[in-house]
N, CA, C and O atoms as CSV, one atom per row, in Angstrom:
chain,resi,resn,atom,element,x,y,z
A,1,MET,N,N,174.224,-68.405,-29.058
A,1,MET,CA,C,174.570,-67.392,-28.100
A,1,MET,C,C,176.036,-66.977,-28.255
A,1,MET,O,O,176.359,-65.793,-28.166
A,2,LEU,N,N,176.923,-67.952,-28.488
A,2,LEU,CA,C,178.337,-67.627,-28.679
A,2,LEU,C,C,178.549,-66.775,-29.926
A,2,LEU,O,O,179.384,-65.871,-29.930
A,3,TRP,N,N,177.789,-67.067,-30.990
A,3,TRP,CA,C,177.900,-66.279,-32.219
A,3,TRP,C,C,177.543,-64.822,-31.925
A,3,TRP,O,O,178.228,-63.911,-32.390
A,4,THR,N,N,176.482,-64.599,-31.161
A,4,THR,CA,C,176.045,-63.249,-30.818
A,4,THR,C,C,177.125,-62.532,-30.007
A,4,THR,O,O,177.421,-61.364,-30.259
A,5,LEU,N,N,177.704,-63.224,-29.048
A,5,LEU,CA,C,178.790,-62.639,-28.265
A,5,LEU,C,C,179.989,-62.322,-29.158
A,5,LEU,O,O,180.627,-61.281,-29.004
A,6,GLY,N,N,180.287,-63.221,-30.083
A,6,GLY,CA,C,181.386,-62.989,-31.025
A,6,GLY,C,C,181.162,-61.756,-31.883
A,6,GLY,O,O,182.094,-60.992,-32.136
A,7,ILE,N,N,179.923,-61.560,-32.334
A,7,ILE,CA,C,179.603,-60.364,-33.121
A,7,ILE,C,C,179.841,-59.114,-32.275
A,7,ILE,O,O,180.473,-58.161,-32.730
A,8,ALA,N,N,179.332,-59.124,-31.044
A,8,ALA,CA,C,179.486,-57.956,-30.174
A,8,ALA,C,C,180.967,-57.636,-29.953
A,8,ALA,O,O,181.367,-56.473,-29.998
A,9,LEU,N,N,181.767,-58.658,-29.716
A,9,LEU,CA,C,183.204,-58.430,-29.515
A,9,LEU,C,C,183.878,-57.927,-30.786
A,9,LEU,O,O,184.696,-57.008,-30.738
A,10,ALA,N,N,183.535,-58.525,-31.917
A,10,ALA,CA,C,184.150,-58.112,-33.187
A,10,ALA,C,C,183.815,-56.665,-33.527
A,10,ALA,O,O,184.658,-55.932,-34.045
A,11,LEU,N,N,182.588,-56.257,-33.235
A,11,LEU,CA,C,182.183,-54.895,-33.571
A,11,LEU,C,C,182.695,-53.865,-32.571
A,11,LEU,O,O,182.676,-52.667,-32.852
A,12,ALA,N,N,183.151,-54.319,-31.409
A,12,ALA,CA,C,183.693,-53.399,-30.411
A,12,ALA,C,C,185.221,-53.378,-30.412
A,12,ALA,O,O,185.832,-52.494,-29.812
A,13,TRP,N,N,185.828,-54.339,-31.078
A,13,TRP,CA,C,187.291,-54.459,-31.072
A,13,TRP,C,C,187.924,-53.298,-31.836
A,13,TRP,O,O,187.388,-52.880,-32.863
A,14,PRO,N,N,189.046,-52.771,-31.362
A,14,PRO,CA,C,189.710,-51.705,-32.127
A,14,PRO,C,C,190.055,-52.192,-33.534
A,14,PRO,O,O,190.619,-53.272,-33.710
A,15,ARG,N,N,189.719,-51.403,-34.499
A,15,ARG,CA,C,189.928,-51.788,-35.896
A,15,ARG,C,C,191.229,-51.194,-36.401
A,15,ARG,O,O,191.441,-49.986,-36.297
A,16,PRO,N,N,192.106,-52.030,-36.949
A,16,PRO,CA,C,193.329,-51.467,-37.533
A,16,PRO,C,C,192.977,-50.673,-38.788
A,16,PRO,O,O,192.058,-51.029,-39.526
A,17,ASP,N,N,193.705,-49.618,-39.012
A,17,ASP,CA,C,193.474,-48.817,-40.214
A,17,ASP,C,C,194.191,-49.456,-41.387
A,17,ASP,O,O,195.353,-49.160,-41.663
A,18,LEU,N,N,193.484,-50.331,-42.066
A,18,LEU,CA,C,194.030,-51.003,-43.238
A,18,LEU,C,C,193.478,-50.335,-44.483
A,18,LEU,O,O,192.312,-49.942,-44.508
A,19,PRO,N,N,194.287,-50.204,-45.504
A,19,PRO,CA,C,193.763,-49.611,-46.735
A,19,PRO,C,C,192.730,-50.541,-47.368
A,19,PRO,O,O,192.911,-51.758,-47.405
A,20,SER,N,N,191.658,-49.954,-47.856
A,20,SER,CA,C,190.621,-50.733,-48.527
A,20,SER,C,C,190.921,-50.792,-50.010
A,20,SER,O,O,191.382,-49.810,-50.591
A,21,PRO,N,N,190.663,-51.940,-50.634
A,21,PRO,CA,C,190.816,-51.981,-52.086
A,21,PRO,C,C,189.772,-51.071,-52.723
A,21,PRO,O,O,188.683,-50.900,-52.174
A,22,PRO,N,N,190.089,-50.491,-53.865
A,22,PRO,CA,C,189.097,-49.619,-54.503
A,22,PRO,C,C,187.854,-50.417,-54.874
A,22,PRO,O,O,187.933,-51.443,-55.551
A,23,SER,N,N,186.732,-49.936,-54.428
A,23,SER,CA,C,185.468,-50.613,-54.707
A,23,SER,C,C,184.339,-49.675,-54.336
A,23,SER,O,O,184.536,-48.705,-53.605
A,24,THR,N,N,183.167,-49.969,-54.840
A,24,THR,CA,C,182.024,-49.137,-54.492
A,24,THR,C,C,181.455,-49.542,-53.145
A,24,THR,O,O,180.752,-48.753,-52.513
A,25,LEU,N,N,181.745,-50.762,-52.690
A,25,LEU,CA,C,181.252,-51.236,-51.403
A,25,LEU,C,C,182.422,-51.838,-50.624
A,25,LEU,O,O,182.969,-52.865,-51.025
A,26,PRO,N,N,182.807,-51.208,-49.517
A,26,PRO,CA,C,183.955,-51.703,-48.757
A,26,PRO,C,C,183.736,-53.121,-48.226
A,26,PRO,O,O,182.605,-53.551,-47.996
A,27,LEU,N,N,184.833,-53.822,-48.041
A,27,LEU,CA,C,184.813,-55.204,-47.578
A,27,LEU,C,C,184.082,-55.357,-46.252
A,27,LEU,O,O,183.426,-56.374,-46.030
A,28,ASP,N,N,184.180,-54.371,-45.368
A,28,ASP,CA,C,183.549,-54.523,-44.053
A,28,ASP,C,C,182.032,-54.655,-44.147
A,28,ASP,O,O,181.409,-55.224,-43.251
A,29,LYS,N,N,181.432,-54.144,-45.211
A,29,LYS,CA,C,179.972,-54.301,-45.369
A,29,LYS,C,C,179.624,-55.768,-45.622
A,29,LYS,O,O,178.605,-56.261,-45.139
A,30,PHE,N,N,180.472,-56.460,-46.381
A,30,PHE,CA,C,180.250,-57.892,-46.612
A,30,PHE,C,C,180.423,-58.675,-45.312
A,30,PHE,O,O,179.727,-59.662,-45.077
A,31,VAL,N,N,181.355,-58.227,-44.471
A,31,VAL,CA,C,181.549,-58.875,-43.170
A,31,VAL,C,C,180.300,-58.695,-42.312
A,31,VAL,O,O,179.854,-59.640,-41.661
A,32,HIS,N,N,179.735,-57.490,-42.306
A,32,HIS,CA,C,178.502,-57.246,-41.554
A,32,HIS,C,C,177.370,-58.140,-42.061
A,32,HIS,O,O,176.638,-58.728,-41.265
A,33,VAL,N,N,177.227,-58.242,-43.379
A,33,VAL,CA,C,176.184,-59.105,-43.950
A,33,VAL,C,C,176.394,-60.548,-43.495
A,33,VAL,O,O,175.445,-61.207,-43.070
A,34,ALA,N,N,177.621,-61.038,-43.582
A,34,ALA,CA,C,177.904,-62.431,-43.209
A,34,ALA,C,C,177.653,-62.680,-41.720
A,34,ALA,O,O,177.062,-63.696,-41.356
A,35,LEU,N,N,178.096,-61.764,-40.862
A,35,LEU,CA,C,177.891,-61.939,-39.424
A,35,LEU,C,C,176.411,-62.002,-39.070
A,35,LEU,O,O,175.994,-62.855,-38.287
A,36,PHE,N,N,175.622,-61.108,-39.642
A,36,PHE,CA,C,174.208,-61.069,-39.286
A,36,PHE,C,C,173.386,-62.127,-40.021
A,36,PHE,O,O,172.311,-62.498,-39.551
A,37,ALA,N,N,173.865,-62.617,-41.154
A,37,ALA,CA,C,173.214,-63.780,-41.779
A,37,ALA,C,C,173.399,-64.991,-40.862
A,37,ALA,O,O,172.468,-65.767,-40.651
A,38,GLY,N,N,174.604,-65.142,-40.322
A,38,GLY,CA,C,174.849,-66.212,-39.354
A,38,GLY,C,C,173.985,-66.058,-38.118
A,38,GLY,O,O,173.453,-67.044,-37.607
A,39,PHE,N,N,173.837,-64.836,-37.630
A,39,PHE,CA,C,172.972,-64.553,-36.484
A,39,PHE,C,C,171.554,-65.038,-36.777
A,39,PHE,O,O,170.959,-65.751,-35.969
A,40,GLY,N,N,171.015,-64.653,-37.930
A,40,GLY,CA,C,169.648,-65.042,-38.285
A,40,GLY,C,C,169.486,-66.546,-38.411
A,40,GLY,O,O,168.540,-67.117,-37.867
A,41,LEU,N,N,170.403,-67.195,-39.125
A,41,LEU,CA,C,170.329,-68.652,-39.301
A,41,LEU,C,C,170.412,-69.385,-37.966
A,41,LEU,O,O,169.603,-70.269,-37.687
A,42,LEU,N,N,171.383,-69.018,-37.150
A,42,LEU,CA,C,171.593,-69.739,-35.894
A,42,LEU,C,C,170.461,-69.530,-34.896
A,42,LEU,O,O,170.038,-70.478,-34.234
A,43,TRP,N,N,169.966,-68.300,-34.780
A,43,TRP,CA,C,168.864,-68.074,-33.842
A,43,TRP,C,C,167.564,-68.691,-34.346
A,43,TRP,O,O,166.753,-69.148,-33.540
A,44,MET,N,N,167.352,-68.716,-35.640
A,44,MET,CA,C,166.158,-69.402,-36.167
A,44,MET,C,C,166.213,-70.881,-35.813
A,44,MET,O,O,165.194,-71.472,-35.455
A,45,GLY,N,N,167.389,-71.480,-35.911
A,45,GLY,CA,C,167.531,-72.891,-35.573
A,45,GLY,C,C,167.479,-73.152,-34.077
A,45,GLY,O,O,167.077,-74.234,-33.650
A,46,ALA,N,N,167.882,-72.167,-33.273
A,46,ALA,CA,C,167.944,-72.367,-31.826
A,46,ALA,C,C,166.586,-72.224,-31.148
A,46,ALA,O,O,166.336,-72.864,-30.126
A,47,LEU,N,N,165.716,-71.403,-31.697
A,47,LEU,CA,C,164.420,-71.184,-31.058
A,47,LEU,C,C,163.466,-72.329,-31.362
A,47,LEU,O,O,163.550,-72.962,-32.415
A,48,ARG,N,N,162.569,-72.581,-30.438
A,48,ARG,CA,C,161.587,-73.655,-30.602
A,48,ARG,C,C,160.730,-73.407,-31.835
A,48,ARG,O,O,160.297,-72.281,-32.081
A,49,PRO,N,N,160.486,-74.459,-32.607
A,49,PRO,CA,C,159.618,-74.308,-33.779
A,49,PRO,C,C,158.219,-73.839,-33.404
A,49,PRO,O,O,157.556,-73.174,-34.200
A,50,ALA,N,N,157.766,-74.177,-32.207
A,50,ALA,CA,C,156.407,-73.809,-31.807
A,50,ALA,C,C,156.278,-72.334,-31.436
A,50,ALA,O,O,155.167,-71.829,-31.276
A,51,LEU,N,N,157.411,-71.642,-31.298
A,51,LEU,CA,C,157.356,-70.227,-30.949
A,51,LEU,C,C,156.643,-69.467,-32.061
A,51,LEU,O,O,157.106,-69.407,-33.200
A,52,ARG,N,N,155.523,-68.901,-31.702
A,52,ARG,CA,C,154.705,-68.195,-32.688
A,52,ARG,C,C,155.487,-67.005,-33.242
A,52,ARG,O,O,156.068,-66.211,-32.502
A,53,ARG,N,N,155.478,-66.916,-34.539
A,53,ARG,CA,C,156.158,-65.810,-35.240
A,53,ARG,C,C,157.651,-65.756,-34.924
A,53,ARG,O,O,158.190,-64.693,-34.616
A,54,ARG,N,N,158.308,-66.902,-35.003
A,54,ARG,CA,C,159.740,-66.983,-34.715
A,54,ARG,C,C,160.533,-66.029,-35.605
A,54,ARG,O,O,161.468,-65.382,-35.132
A,55,SER,N,N,160.179,-65.932,-36.874
A,55,SER,CA,C,160.901,-65.042,-37.795
A,55,SER,C,C,160.850,-63.599,-37.317
A,55,SER,O,O,161.853,-62.887,-37.371
A,56,ALA,N,N,159.687,-63.168,-36.851
A,56,ALA,CA,C,159.544,-61.790,-36.376
A,56,ALA,C,C,160.382,-61.550,-35.121
A,56,ALA,O,O,160.989,-60.489,-34.976
A,57,TRP,N,N,160.418,-62.525,-34.215
A,57,TRP,CA,C,161.223,-62.392,-33.007
A,57,TRP,C,C,162.702,-62.272,-33.345
A,57,TRP,O,O,163.394,-61.401,-32.819
A,58,VAL,N,N,163.187,-63.149,-34.224
A,58,VAL,CA,C,164.611,-63.132,-34.585
A,58,VAL,C,C,164.949,-61.841,-35.325
A,58,VAL,O,O,165.973,-61.218,-35.047
A,59,ALA,N,N,164.100,-61.438,-36.257
A,59,ALA,CA,C,164.353,-60.204,-37.006
A,59,ALA,C,C,164.343,-58.991,-36.075
A,59,ALA,O,O,165.215,-58.128,-36.168
A,60,GLY,N,N,163.365,-58.927,-35.186
A,60,GLY,CA,C,163.290,-57.809,-34.248
A,60,GLY,C,C,164.488,-57.750,-33.317
A,60,GLY,O,O,165.072,-56.687,-33.110
A,61,ALA,N,N,164.853,-58.902,-32.754
A,61,ALA,CA,C,166.011,-58.955,-31.858
A,61,ALA,C,C,167.295,-58.621,-32.616
A,61,ALA,O,O,168.168,-57.932,-32.088
A,62,GLY,N,N,167.411,-59.108,-33.847
A,62,GLY,CA,C,168.600,-58.835,-34.649
A,62,GLY,C,C,168.728,-57.365,-35.006
A,62,GLY,O,O,169.824,-56.805,-34.963
A,63,LEU,N,N,167.612,-56.739,-35.357
A,63,LEU,CA,C,167.649,-55.303,-35.671
A,63,LEU,C,C,168.002,-54.481,-34.435
A,63,LEU,O,O,168.778,-53.529,-34.514
A,64,LEU,N,N,167.430,-54.855,-33.297
A,64,LEU,CA,C,167.767,-54.164,-32.054
A,64,LEU,C,C,169.253,-54.336,-31.729
A,64,LEU,O,O,169.920,-53.381,-31.331
A,65,PHE,N,N,169.764,-55.551,-31.901
A,65,PHE,CA,C,171.176,-55.831,-31.655
A,65,PHE,C,C,172.056,-55.008,-32.598
A,65,PHE,O,O,173.085,-54.478,-32.178
A,66,ALA,N,N,171.660,-54.898,-33.865
A,66,ALA,CA,C,172.425,-54.101,-34.836
A,66,ALA,C,C,172.484,-52.635,-34.408
A,66,ALA,O,O,173.546,-52.013,-34.451
A,67,VAL,N,N,171.350,-52.091,-34.000
A,67,VAL,CA,C,171.302,-50.687,-33.579
A,67,VAL,C,C,172.142,-50.478,-32.316
A,67,VAL,O,O,172.886,-49.503,-32.217
A,68,VAL,N,N,172.020,-51.395,-31.356
A,68,VAL,CA,C,172.774,-51.263,-30.104
A,68,VAL,C,C,174.281,-51.355,-30.360
A,68,VAL,O,O,175.051,-50.584,-29.787
A,69,THR,N,N,174.707,-52.291,-31.213
A,69,THR,CA,C,176.148,-52.414,-31.473
A,69,THR,C,C,176.680,-51.200,-32.228
A,69,THR,O,O,177.800,-50.758,-31.971
A,70,GLU,N,N,175.898,-50.659,-33.149
A,70,GLU,CA,C,176.345,-49.455,-33.861
A,70,GLU,C,C,176.388,-48.256,-32.921
A,70,GLU,O,O,177.341,-47.478,-32.953
A,71,ALA,N,N,175.370,-48.102,-32.089
A,71,ALA,CA,C,175.361,-46.992,-31.128
A,71,ALA,C,C,176.508,-47.149,-30.131
A,71,ALA,O,O,177.133,-46.166,-29.733
A,72,GLY,N,N,176.776,-48.381,-29.734
A,72,GLY,CA,C,177.882,-48.639,-28.815
A,72,GLY,C,C,179.224,-48.258,-29.411
A,72,GLY,O,O,180.111,-47.790,-28.697
A,73,GLN,N,N,179.383,-48.454,-30.708
A,73,GLN,CA,C,180.638,-48.079,-31.364
A,73,GLN,C,C,180.854,-46.572,-31.312
A,73,GLN,O,O,181.992,-46.101,-31.294
A,74,HIS,N,N,179.771,-45.828,-31.288
A,74,HIS,CA,C,179.857,-44.367,-31.258
A,74,HIS,C,C,180.516,-43.870,-29.966
A,74,HIS,O,O,181.181,-42.834,-29.969
A,75,VAL,N,N,180.336,-44.598,-28.877
A,75,VAL,CA,C,180.870,-44.138,-27.593
A,75,VAL,C,C,182.220,-44.763,-27.242
A,75,VAL,O,O,182.837,-44.372,-26.251
A,76,LEU,N,N,182.684,-45.721,-28.032
A,76,LEU,CA,C,183.981,-46.340,-27.746
A,76,LEU,C,C,185.105,-45.332,-27.988
A,76,LEU,O,O,185.049,-44.555,-28.941
A,77,PRO,N,N,186.123,-45.347,-27.127
A,77,PRO,CA,C,187.186,-44.344,-27.240
A,77,PRO,C,C,188.254,-44.659,-28.285
A,77,PRO,O,O,189.175,-43.864,-28.466
A,78,PHE,N,N,188.160,-45.779,-28.968
A,78,PHE,CA,C,189.244,-46.167,-29.872
A,78,PHE,C,C,188.744,-46.605,-31.233
A,78,PHE,O,O,188.075,-47.633,-31.342
A,79,GLY,N,N,189.043,-45.875,-32.237
A,79,GLY,CA,C,188.920,-46.247,-33.637
A,79,GLY,C,C,187.655,-46.913,-34.132
A,79,GLY,O,O,187.706,-47.606,-35.149
A,80,ARG,N,N,186.533,-46.744,-33.477
A,80,ARG,CA,C,185.280,-47.301,-33.975
A,80,ARG,C,C,184.312,-46.141,-34.149
A,80,ARG,O,O,184.359,-45.161,-33.406
A,81,ALA,N,N,183.443,-46.260,-35.127
A,81,ALA,CA,C,182.458,-45.209,-35.358
A,81,ALA,C,C,181.153,-45.846,-35.799
A,81,ALA,O,O,181.148,-46.836,-36.531
A,82,ALA,N,N,180.060,-45.278,-35.352
A,82,ALA,CA,C,178.744,-45.756,-35.759
A,82,ALA,C,C,178.542,-45.440,-37.237
A,82,ALA,O,O,179.010,-44.415,-37.732
A,83,SER,N,N,177.841,-46.329,-37.935
A,83,SER,CA,C,177.609,-46.124,-39.361
A,83,SER,C,C,176.231,-46.640,-39.749
A,83,SER,O,O,175.875,-47.785,-39.472
A,84,GLY,N,N,175.473,-45.775,-40.390
A,84,GLY,CA,C,174.174,-46.193,-40.900
A,84,GLY,C,C,174.302,-47.263,-41.968
A,84,GLY,O,O,173.449,-48.144,-42.073
A,85,LEU,N,N,175.371,-47.192,-42.768
A,85,LEU,CA,C,175.581,-48.218,-43.798
A,85,LEU,C,C,175.897,-49.574,-43.179
A,85,LEU,O,O,175.504,-50.610,-43.716
A,86,ASP,N,N,176.610,-49.573,-42.046
A,86,ASP,CA,C,176.858,-50.832,-41.342
A,86,ASP,C,C,175.538,-51.420,-40.843
A,86,ASP,O,O,175.298,-52.620,-40.980
A,87,ALA,N,N,174.689,-50.580,-40.269
A,87,ALA,CA,C,173.389,-51.055,-39.782
A,87,ALA,C,C,172.545,-51.586,-40.940
A,87,ALA,O,O,171.829,-52.576,-40.783
A,88,LEU,N,N,172.624,-50.938,-42.091
A,88,LEU,CA,C,171.898,-51.415,-43.271
A,88,LEU,C,C,172.443,-52.769,-43.727
A,88,LEU,O,O,171.671,-53.653,-44.099
A,89,ALA,N,N,173.758,-52.934,-43.699
A,89,ALA,CA,C,174.364,-54.227,-44.048
A,89,ALA,C,C,173.965,-55.295,-43.031
A,89,ALA,O,O,173.734,-56.446,-43.401
A,90,ASP,N,N,173.881,-54.918,-41.747
A,90,ASP,CA,C,173.422,-55.856,-40.717
A,90,ASP,C,C,171.997,-56.321,-41.023
A,90,ASP,O,O,171.697,-57.512,-40.945
A,91,ALA,N,N,171.130,-55.381,-41.368
A,91,ALA,CA,C,169.734,-55.720,-41.676
A,91,ALA,C,C,169.641,-56.613,-42.910
A,91,ALA,O,O,168.828,-57.537,-42.948
A,92,ALA,N,N,170.466,-56.344,-43.913
A,92,ALA,CA,C,170.464,-57.183,-45.120
A,92,ALA,C,C,170.907,-58.606,-44.785
A,92,ALA,O,O,170.308,-59.571,-45.260
A,93,GLY,N,N,171.946,-58.736,-43.974
A,93,GLY,CA,C,172.405,-60.060,-43.568
A,93,GLY,C,C,171.362,-60.792,-42.754
A,93,GLY,O,O,171.153,-61.992,-42.932
A,94,LEU,N,N,170.711,-60.077,-41.868
A,94,LEU,CA,C,169.649,-60.659,-41.053
A,94,LEU,C,C,168.515,-61.174,-41.933
A,94,LEU,O,O,168.012,-62.278,-41.721
A,95,ALA,N,N,168.115,-60.377,-42.916
A,95,ALA,CA,C,167.057,-60.803,-43.841
A,95,ALA,C,C,167.485,-62.044,-44.624
A,95,ALA,O,O,166.681,-62.951,-44.839
A,96,LEU,N,N,168.740,-62.084,-45.046
A,96,LEU,CA,C,169.240,-63.270,-45.763
A,96,LEU,C,C,169.213,-64.512,-44.878
A,96,LEU,O,O,168.772,-65.575,-45.316
A,97,GLY,N,N,169.678,-64.388,-43.644
A,97,GLY,CA,C,169.724,-65.535,-42.739
A,97,GLY,C,C,168.349,-66.054,-42.375
A,97,GLY,O,O,168.095,-67.255,-42.458
A,98,VAL,N,N,167.454,-65.153,-41.971
A,98,VAL,CA,C,166.092,-65.558,-41.601
A,98,VAL,C,C,165.359,-66.101,-42.822
A,98,VAL,O,O,164.668,-67.116,-42.737
A,99,GLY,N,N,165.512,-65.424,-43.955
A,99,GLY,CA,C,164.852,-65.874,-45.182
A,99,GLY,C,C,165.351,-67.225,-45.650
A,99,GLY,O,O,164.556,-68.074,-46.052
A,100,ALA,N,N,166.658,-67.437,-45.602
A,100,ALA,CA,C,167.222,-68.726,-46.028
A,100,ALA,C,C,166.731,-69.854,-45.136
A,100,ALA,O,O,166.404,-70.935,-45.626
A,101,PHE,N,N,166.677,-69.613,-43.832
A,101,PHE,CA,C,166.194,-70.651,-42.919
A,101,PHE,C,C,164.726,-70.965,-43.196
A,101,PHE,O,O,164.335,-72.132,-43.235
A,102,SER,N,N,163.920,-69.934,-43.387
A,102,SER,CA,C,162.493,-70.135,-43.651
A,102,SER,C,C,162.270,-70.891,-44.954
A,102,SER,O,O,161.445,-71.802,-45.013
A,103,LEU,N,N,163.004,-70.515,-45.998
A,103,LEU,CA,C,162.869,-71.222,-47.280
A,103,LEU,C,C,163.306,-72.675,-47.167
A,103,LEU,O,O,162.648,-73.567,-47.704
A,104,ALA,N,N,164.412,-72.918,-46.473
A,104,ALA,CA,C,164.889,-74.294,-46.303
A,104,ALA,C,C,163.882,-75.123,-45.515
A,104,ALA,O,O,163.668,-76.295,-45.824
A,105,SER,N,N,163.264,-74.524,-44.502
A,105,SER,CA,C,162.253,-75.240,-43.714
A,105,SER,C,C,161.049,-75.597,-44.571
A,105,SER,O,O,160.540,-76.716,-44.500
A,106,ARG,N,N,160.598,-74.659,-45.370
A,106,ARG,CA,C,159.445,-74.933,-46.248
A,106,ARG,C,C,159.789,-76.008,-47.275
A,106,ARG,O,O,158.969,-76.880,-47.563
A,107,TRP,N,N,160.995,-75.947,-47.825
A,107,TRP,CA,C,161.420,-76.943,-48.806
A,107,TRP,C,C,161.481,-78.323,-48.161
A,107,TRP,O,O,161.038,-79.307,-48.752
A,108,ARG,N,N,162.036,-78.397,-46.935
A,108,ARG,CA,C,162.118,-79.680,-46.227
A,108,ARG,C,C,160.736,-80.264,-45.972
A,108,ARG,O,O,160.524,-81.464,-46.145
A,109,ARG,N,N,159.794,-79.415,-45.559
A,109,ARG,CA,C,158.427,-79.901,-45.305
A,109,ARG,C,C,157.780,-80.400,-46.583
A,109,ARG,O,O,157.116,-81.436,-46.581
A,110,SER,N,N,157.968,-79.668,-47.678
A,110,SER,CA,C,157.322,-80.078,-48.931
A,110,SER,C,C,157.981,-81.317,-49.522
A,110,SER,O,O,157.345,-82.059,-50.271
A,111,ALA,N,N,159.252,-81.550,-49.192
A,111,ALA,CA,C,159.957,-82.712,-49.726
A,111,ALA,C,C,159.728,-83.970,-48.892
A,111,ALA,O,O,160.067,-85.069,-49.330
A,112,SER,N,N,159.153,-83.822,-47.689
A,112,SER,CA,C,158.936,-85.003,-46.846
A,112,SER,C,C,157.790,-85.836,-47.412
A,112,SER,O,O,156.869,-85.288,-48.017
A,113,PRO,N,N,157.838,-87.162,-47.221
A,113,PRO,CA,C,156.789,-88.030,-47.770
A,113,PRO,C,C,155.401,-87.684,-47.243
A,113,PRO,O,O,154.431,-87.697,-48.001
A,114,SER,N,N,155.297,-87.378,-45.962
A,114,SER,CA,C,153.974,-87.081,-45.411
A,114,SER,C,C,153.615,-85.612,-45.571
A,114,SER,O,O,152.441,-85.243,-45.555
A,115,GLY,N,N,154.647,-84.770,-45.726
A,115,GLY,CA,C,154.408,-83.332,-45.870
A,115,GLY,C,C,153.880,-82.696,-44.604
A,115,GLY,O,O,153.373,-81.575,-44.642
A,116,GLN,N,N,153.991,-83.406,-43.455
A,116,GLN,CA,C,153.389,-82.895,-42.229
A,116,GLN,C,C,154.391,-82.719,-41.098
A,116,GLN,O,O,154.052,-82.933,-39.934
A,117,GLN,N,N,155.609,-82.336,-41.419
A,117,GLN,CA,C,156.569,-82.031,-40.363
A,117,GLN,C,C,156.139,-80.742,-39.681
A,117,GLN,O,O,155.510,-79.888,-40.307
A,118,PRO,N,N,156.473,-80.592,-38.400
A,118,PRO,CA,C,156.096,-79.357,-37.708
A,118,PRO,C,C,156.768,-78.139,-38.333
A,118,PRO,O,O,157.875,-78.223,-38.865
A,119,SER,N,N,156.087,-77.028,-38.257
A,119,SER,CA,C,156.597,-75.777,-38.825
A,119,SER,C,C,157.875,-75.362,-38.119
A,119,SER,O,O,157.965,-75.459,-36.895
A,120,ARG,N,N,158.874,-74.898,-38.880
A,120,ARG,CA,C,160.141,-74.434,-38.314
A,120,ARG,C,C,160.308,-72.927,-38.492
A,120,ARG,O,O,161.402,-72.413,-38.256
A,121,ASP,N,N,159.279,-72.208,-38.895
A,121,ASP,CA,C,159.443,-70.759,-39.046
A,121,ASP,C,C,158.309,-70.027,-38.455
A,121,ASP,O,O,158.281,-68.797,-38.491
């Protein structure tokens, strides 16, 4: 929950106009990917394993959160702007986080001696 609040604050905070190094993909897109990968990993771990379709819930909530934070930036009066590329980077990070958690859970189950640990995804 704190990570989610931190993302909301970071995306609403006035951004200093710093020069970007020349690149085809600005650094802030990597920040969006990292923030939302953390969102996916942490919420996957926080929700009960028995929650049916946990991956879908986390992905849906994360996508909604990405859209809301981008739309919210559009109405802020100071130096923030909504960006479709930011939302795309958020979705990519979310997919990485949820996917990494799901793969790690499957690997852990297959590596266990009994192979019968409860599902974590």
